[in-house]
C-alpha positions in Angstrom: -0.2 0.0 -0.1 1.2 3.6 -0.7 2.4 6.1 1.8 -0.2 8.7 1.1 -1.7 11.0 3.6 -1.2 10.0 7.3 -2.6 6.8 8.3 -2.4 7.2 12.0 -4.9 4.9 13.9 -6.9 1.9 13.1 -8.9 1.0 9.9 -12.3 0.0 10.9 -14.2 -1.9 8.1 -17.8 -2.4 8.3 -19.8 -4.5 6.0 -22.9 -6.8 5.8 -20.5 -10.0 6.2 -17.3 -10.3 7.7 -14.8 -12.6 5.8 -13.3 -14.2 8.8 -9.8 -15.7 8.3 -10.8 -19.4 8.4 -13.5 -18.9 5.6 -12.4 -20.5 2.4 -12.7 -18.9 -1.0 -13.7 -15.4 0.3 -12.2 -13.8 -2.7 -9.7 -10.9 -3.6 -11.7 -8.2 -1.9 -11.9 -10.0 1.4 -7.8 -10.5 1.0 -7.2 -6.8 0.2 -9.6 -5.8 3.2 -7.4 -8.1 5.5 -4.0 -6.7 4.2 -5.2 -3.0 4.7 -6.5 -3.9 8.4 -3.3 -5.9 9.2 -1.0 -3.2 8.1 -1.9 -1.0 11.0 -3.9 -3.1 13.1 -7.7 -2.8 12.7 -11.2 -4.1 13.3 -13.6 -5.7 10.8 -17.2 -5.3 12.0 -20.5 -6.8 10.7 -23.2 -9.7 10.5 -21.9 -13.0 11.6 -23.9 -14.7 9.0 -25.9 -16.6 11.7 -29.7 -16.3 12.8 -29.9 -16.4 16.8 -32.5 -15.6 19.3 -30.9 -12.3 20.1 -28.3 -10.2 18.7 -25.3 -11.3 20.3 -21.7 -9.7 19.6 -18.8 -12.1 18.9 -14.9 -11.0 19.3 -11.9 -12.7 18.1 -8.3 -11.6 17.3 -6.4 -13.2 14.6 -3.6 -12.2 12.3 -3.2 -8.7 13.8 -6.9 -8.0 13.2 -9.7 -7.8 15.6 -13.1 -9.3 14.4 -16.3 -8.2 15.7 -19.5 -10.1 14.4 -23.1 -9.6 15.4 -25.8 -12.5 15.0 -29.2 -11.2 13.8 -32.5 -12.4 14.9 -34.8 -14.0 12.4 -36.9 -10.9 12.2 -34.1 -8.7 11.7 -32.5 -10.9 9.1 -35.8 -11.2 7.2 -36.7 -7.4 7.3 -33.3 -6.0 6.9 -31.4 -8.3 4.6 -33.9 -10.5 2.8 -36.6 -7.5 2.9 -35.5 -4.2 2.3 -31.9 -4.5 1.2 -32.4 -7.2 -1.4 -36.2 -6.6 -2.3 -36.3 -3.0 -2.7 -32.7 -1.5 -3.0 -31.0 -4.2 -5.0 -33.8 -4.3 -7.7 -34.1 -0.6 -7.6 -30.3 0.2 -8.0 -30.1 -2.4 -10.9 -32.8 -0.5 -12.9 -35.7 -3.0 -12.1 -38.3 -0.9 -10.3 -40.9 -3.3 -11.5 -39.5 -5.9 -9.2 -39.3 -3.7 -6.2 -41.4 -5.0 -3.3 -41.4 -2.2 -0.7 -42.9 -2.7 2.5 -42.7 -0.3 5.6 -42.0 -3.1 8.0 -38.9 -4.0 6.0 -37.7 -0.3 6.0 -38.2 -0.2 9.6 -36.1 -3.4 10.0 -33.5 -2.0 7.7 -33.2 0.9 10.0 -33.5 -1.1 13.1 -30.4 -3.3 12.1 -28.4 0.0 11.0 -29.1 1.5 14.4 -28.1 -1.7 16.1 -24.8 -1.8 14.2 -24.1 1.8 14.9 -24.8 1.5 18.7 -22.4 -1.5 19.0 -19.7 -0.2 16.9 -19.8 3.2 18.3 -19.0 1.5 21.9 -15.7 0.2 20.2 -14.5 3.2 18.4 -11.4 5.2 19.2 -11.0 8.8 18.8 -8.3 8.3 15.7 -9.9 5.4 13.9 -11.0 5.5 10.4 -14.0 3.8 9.6 -14.9 2.3 5.7 -18.5 1.4 5.5 -19.3 -1.0 2.5 -22.3 -1.3 0.2 -26.1 -0.7 0.0 -27.1 -2.5 3.3 -25.5 0.2 5.5 -26.3 3.4 3.8 -27.7 5.3 6.8 -24.9 3.9 9.1 -22.8 7.2 9.2 -25.8 9.3 10.0 -26.8 7.2 12.7 -23.2 7.1 14.0 -23.0 10.9 13.9 -26.3 10.7 15.8 -24.5 9.0 18.5 -21.9 11.4 18.7 -19.2 10.0 16.6 -17.0 12.2 14.9 -14.4 9.9 13.2 -13.5 10.1 9.7 -16.0 7.8 7.7 -16.1 6.8 4.1 -18.6 4.6 2.3 -18.3 2.6 -0.9 -21.0 1.5 -3.0 -20.2 -1.8 -4.8 -23.4 -1.8 -7.1 -24.8 0.9 -9.5 -26.4 4.0 -8.3 -29.5 4.6 -10.6 -30.5 7.9 -12.0 -32.4 10.4 -9.7 -35.6 9.5 -11.8 -35.5 6.0 -10.2 -34.2 7.0 -6.9 -37.3 9.1 -6.2 -39.6 6.3 -6.6 -38.3 5.0 -3.6 -40.5 5.9 -0.6 -38.8 8.2 1.9 -35.8 8.6 -0.5 -34.8 12.1 0.7 -33.9 10.9 4.3 -32.3 7.6 3.2 -30.3 8.7 0.4 -29.6 12.1 1.7 -28.1 10.6 4.8 -25.0 9.7 2.4 -24.0 13.4 3.2 -23.0 12.1 6.8 -20.0 10.5 5.2 -16.8 12.4 4.4 -16.1 10.4 1.3 -18.6 8.4 -0.9 -16.9 6.0 -3.5 -18.7 5.0 -6.6 -17.4 2.7 -9.6 -18.0 4.9 -12.5 -18.5 8.6 -13.7 -22.2 7.7 -14.5 -22.7 6.7 -10.9 -21.2 9.9 -9.8 -23.3 12.1 -12.2 -26.5 10.2 -10.7 -25.5 11.2 -7.3 -24.7 14.8 -7.9 -27.8 15.2 -10.0 -30.0 13.7 -7.0 -28.5 16.0 -4.5 -28.5 18.9 -6.9 -32.2 18.7 -8.4 -33.9 16.4 -5.7 -32.6 17.7 -2.3 -31.8 21.3 -3.6 -28.0 20.8 -2.8 -24.9 22.4 -4.6 -21.5 21.4 -6.1 -18.6 23.2 -4.6 -15.2 23.1 -5.9 -12.9 20.2 -5.5 -15.5 17.5 -5.8 -17.5 18.5 -2.7 -21.4 18.3 -2.5 -23.3 20.4 -0.2 -26.6 19.4 1.3 -29.5 21.9 1.7 -28.8 22.0 5.7 -25.0 23.1 4.9 -23.2 19.8 5.5 -20.8 18.9 2.8 -19.0 15.6 1.7 -16.7 14.5 -1.1 -17.8 12.0 -4.0 -15.5 10.4 -6.2 -15.0 7.6 -8.7 -12.9 4.6 -7.7 -13.3 1.6 -10.1 -12.6 -1.5 -8.2 -9.6 -3.8 -9.7 -8.8 -7.4 -9.2 -5.4 -8.9 -7.9 -4.4 -9.1 -11.6 -1.1 -10.7 -11.0 -2.4 -13.4 -8.6 -5.2 -14.3 -10.9 -2.8 -14.4 -13.9 -0.5 -16.9 -12.1 -3.6 -19.0 -10.7 -4.6 -19.5 -14.3 -1.2 -20.4 -15.6 -0.9 -23.0 -12.9 -4.6 -24.2 -13.4 -3.3 -25.6 -17.0 -1.8 -28.8 -14.9 -4.9 -29.3 -13.0 -6.4 -32.8 -13.6 -10.0 -31.2 -13.6 -8.9 -28.7 -16.5 -7.2 -31.5 -18.7 -10.5 -33.4 -18.6 -12.6 -30.5 -19.4 -10.4 -29.7 -22.3 -10.7 -33.3 -23.4 -14.5 -33.2 -23.2 -14.5 -30.1 -25.6 -13.0 -32.4 -28.4 -11.3 -29.4 -29.9 -14.5 -27.3 -29.8 -14.1 -23.5 -29.0 -15.6 -22.7 -25.8 -17.8 -19.5 -24.7 -18.0 -19.1 -20.9 -20.3 -17.2 -18.8 -20.1 -17.2 -14.9 -22.4 -15.2 -12.9 -24.6 -15.5 -9.8 -28.2 -16.4 -10.5 -29.6 -12.9 -10.6 -31.9 -11.2 -12.8 -29.4 -8.3 -13.3 -27.1 -10.4 -15.2 -29.4 -10.9 -18.3 -28.9 -14.7 -18.4 -32.2 -15.4 -20.4 -31.2 -13.0 -23.0 -27.8 -14.4 -23.2 -29.3 -18.0 -23.9 -31.2 -16.3 -26.6 -28.2 -14.7 -28.2 -26.5 -18.0 -28.2 -29.4 -19.8 -29.8 -29.5 -17.1 -32.6 -25.8 -17.6 -33.1 -26.3 -21.5 -33.7 -29.4 -20.5 -36.0 -27.6 -17.9 -37.7 -24.3 -19.5 -38.2 -25.0 -23.2 -39.1 -21.3 -23.7 -39.7 -20.7 -23.2 -35.9 -22.9 -26.0 -35.0 -21.0 -28.8 -33.3 -17.8 -26.6 -33.5 -18.7 -24.4 -30.3 -19.9 -25.2 -26.9 -21.3 -22.7 -24.4 -20.5 -23.3 -20.4 -23.0 -21.0 -18.3 -21.9 -21.6 -14.5 -24.7 -20.0 -12.5 -24.6 -20.7 -8.6 -28.1 -20.2 -7.1 -28.6 -17.3 -4.8 -31.8 -16.1 -2.8 -33.6 -19.0 -3.4 -36.3 -17.9 -1.0 -37.1 -15.0 -3.4 -39.9 -15.9 -6.0 -38.2 -14.1 -8.8 -34.8 -15.9 -8.5 -36.9 -19.3 -8.5 -38.8 -18.1 -11.7 -35.5 -17.3 -13.2 -34.0 -20.4 -12.5 -36.9 -22.4 -14.0 -36.8 -20.1 -17.1 -33.0 -21.0 -17.7 -33.3 -24.5 -17.3 -36.5 -24.4 -19.8 -34.3 -22.4 -22.1 -31.1 -24.8 -22.0 -33.3 -27.6 -22.6 -34.9 -26.3 -25.5 -31.5 -25.4 -27.1 -30.1 -28.6 -26.6 -33.2 -30.3 -27.7 -33.1 -28.6 -30.9 -29.3 -28.4 -31.7 -27.8 -31.2 -29.8 -26.3 -34.3 -31.5 -25.2 -37.5 -29.8 -21.7 -36.3 -29.4 -22.5 -32.6 -28.6 -24.4 -30.7 -26.3 -24.5 -27.1 -27.4 -25.0 -25.5 -23.9 -23.6 -27.0 -20.5 -25.6 -25.1 -17.7 -24.3 -25.6 -14.2 -26.0 -24.3 -11.1 -22.7 -25.0 -8.8 -19.7 -23.2 -7.5 -16.0 -24.1 -8.6 -12.9 -23.5 -6.5 -11.1 -20.3 -8.0 -8.1 -22.4 -8.9 -10.5 -24.5 -11.3 -12.4 -21.5 -12.4 -9.3 -19.8 -13.6 -8.6 -22.6 -15.8 -12.0 -22.7 -17.5 -11.4 -18.9 -18.2 -7.9 -19.5 -19.8 -9.6 -22.3 -21.9 -12.4 -20.2 -23.1 -12.1 -18.6 -26.7 -14.8 -16.0 -25.7 -15.8 -14.6 -22.3 -19.4 -13.7 -22.4 -20.4 -11.0 -19.6 -23.7 -9.4 -20.7 -25.3 -7.9 -17.3 -28.3 -5.8 -17.9 -26.6 -3.5 -15.1 -23.8 -4.0 -13.1 -21.6 -1.9 -10.6 -18.4 -3.2 -12.0 -18.3 -7.0 -12.8 -15.0 -8.5 -11.8 -15.6 -11.6 -13.9 -14.7 -9.5 -17.0 -11.4 -8.5 -15.5 -10.6 -11.8 -14.2 -11.3 -13.6 -17.7 -9.0 -11.1 -19.4 -6.2 -11.7 -16.6 -6.6 -15.4 -17.1 -5.7 -15.5 -20.9 -2.5 -16.9 -22.4 -0.9 -14.0 -23.8 0.2 -16.0 -26.9 -3.3 -17.0 -27.8 -5.7 -14.9 -25.9 -9.5 -15.1 -26.1 -12.1 -12.3 -26.8 -14.3 -10.5 -24.1 -17.8 -9.8 -25.1 -19.1 -7.4 -22.6 -22.2 -5.3 -21.9 -21.7 -1.6 -22.1 -23.9 -1.3 -18.7 -21.1 -3.1 -16.7 -18.7 -0.7 -14.8 -15.9 -2.7 -16.5 -16.9 -1.5 -19.8 -15.7 2.1 -18.9 -12.2 0.5 -18.8 -12.0 -2.5 -21.1 -12.4 -0.9 -24.3 -10.5 -3.8 -26.0 -13.6 -5.9 -25.5 -16.6 -6.1 -28.0 -19.1 -3.9 -26.3 -22.9 -4.8 -26.7 -26.4 -4.0 -25.5 -27.4 -7.2 -23.9 -30.9 -6.6 -24.5 -30.1 -6.9 -28.3 -29.8 -10.4 -28.6 -29.1 -10.0 -32.3 -26.2 -7.7 -31.7 -24.7 -10.1 -29.0 -25.0 -13.1 -31.4 -23.0 -11.0 -34.2 -20.5 -10.1 -31.6 -20.0 -13.7 -30.5 -19.7 -14.7 -34.3 -16.9 -11.9 -34.7 -15.0 -13.1 -31.6 -14.9 -16.7 -32.6 -13.5 -15.7 -36.2 -11.1 -12.9 -34.7 -7.5 -13.2 -36.2 -4.8 -13.9 -33.6 -3.2 -10.5 -34.1 -6.3 -8.6 -33.3 -7.0 -10.6 -30.2 -3.6 -10.1 -29.0 -3.8 -6.2 -29.5 -7.2 -6.2 -27.7 -6.0 -8.3 -24.8 -2.9 -6.3 -24.2 -4.8 -2.9 -24.3 -7.1 -4.6 -21.6 -4.3 -6.2 -19.6 -2.5 -2.9 -19.4 -5.4 -1.4 -17.6 -5.7 -4.3 -15.2 -2.2 -4.2 -14.3 -2.2 -0.5 -13.7 -5.5 -0.4 -11.8 -5.3 -3.5 -9.7 -7.2 -4.1 -6.4 -4.3 -2.6 -4.4 -4.3 0.4 -6.4 -8.1 0.8 -5.8 -7.7 0.3 -2.2 -4.9 3.0 -1.9 -6.8 5.5 -4.1 -10.0 5.2 -1.8 -7.9 5.4 1.5 -5.8 8.0 0.4 -8.7 10.2 -0.5 -10.3 9.3 2.8 -7.5 10.3 4.8 -7.0 13.4 2.9 -10.4 14.5 4.1 -11.1 16.1 7.5 -12.9 14.3 9.9 -16.4 15.3 10.4 -17.4 17.5 13.3 -21.1 18.0 14.3 -22.4 21.2 12.8 -19.5 21.8 10.5 -18.4 20.0 7.2 -19.3 16.5 7.1 -21.6 16.8 10.2 -25.3 16.1 10.3 -27.9 18.4 11.6 -29.2 17.6 15.0 -32.9 16.9 13.4 -31.4 14.2 11.0 -29.4 12.7 13.8 -32.4 12.2 15.9 -34.7 10.8 13.2 -32.0 8.2 11.9 -30.3 7.4 15.1 -33.3 7.2 17.3 -36.3 6.0 15.3 -37.8 4.8 11.9 -38.0 7.4 9.1 -41.1 9.6 9.4 -44.0 9.6 7.1 -43.1 11.4 3.8 -44.6 14.8 3.4 -42.9 15.9 0.2 -43.9 15.3 -3.7 -42.3 12.2 -5.1 -41.8 10.3 -1.7 
């Protein structure tokens, strides 16, 4: 990590879930957070992942890091996590207002758990701690901490897209909730598009103002900084894992099963934001439009299930199973299945080998904050014979990876045409496109992202009540002590 502005004191990371040291396959972000925390000593606070009769706090110290995890009751989990976070905020922030299931009881549970987090965390904070809060589960946390008298430097990073103001205003009580972002000293977003959405919301919906140096001013005078910090991957480690994966028996067996056919790969959590039905349709169009590719290409879609209790996810899984069955029923031969649709996870080492084997990486979410699969696919390629990335222009990664073939995922014909182009692309062009993208990934890796955000956060002045970054007394009381009050303004 860089030696930017002074980093005295602990770093305190707050997230919905805590990646404890003994968890397996927690990913590059968890590793980066651990590295940042262990560098100076730090605390990681969040939900334990356990449901219990009462909200019990657990402490452990390992590897120079303090871990504090909080159990949730069934009611808190269902209202806060399964309810408001994932049935209201998640679909809305992914531009699916038609799937928003807003219930006042869910919002009250969301605020109740955020208050619980704030109360337990405030008791553990030291005066020189710097707090870094992650993601949409904890948007109002800083405002609640300010209401409890916390004056530490607090940053926030949103890992999913921020929708346009026209969508944000459809959320009941949006002014109090989204406006609570002003309680942070720094708000980080993936793309310039997300930043424009935030600025537009504060300017035109809240009546705020822009100030020099990237500062946003809320109507009551409190100011905060917002900036673009596109998250990266541990590029060197991912590339090394892909090189080593070539020797794995699983990868050799997989290559043998392809019988020399070109591979298209998609890897996504089973979620309606990933555009999987449209992706399957595009692949079917490819086979229909390009008969010569039949029996010459295979499509592997890995889609581990998620949120199985949510009806939309169950319907999506059934839809994809029908679509995959239809494609295979129409085009398969005794020695070839056009599509391999797999609902399970794989170890990262094996996944790296799959990426390296694939001639095409197909990453076509309808909307995504960044999408690290796109970056990992590029990093896993063999420089001598790299594959081609077909990427949705609505993924944050599209702002950086201009060597990809960019598509509108809703236009299945355009995606099919991009697949045909990718499969026929000459080696020289493939190498040129890959090198341009790999240069970006090597310059802006996960460590660079972490340093950039923390340097900007440490460069801010800690908030003080009534001064820049502080929160007005009325907002403190409303967010820290009770649920948001009934709306009284238009659009709420």
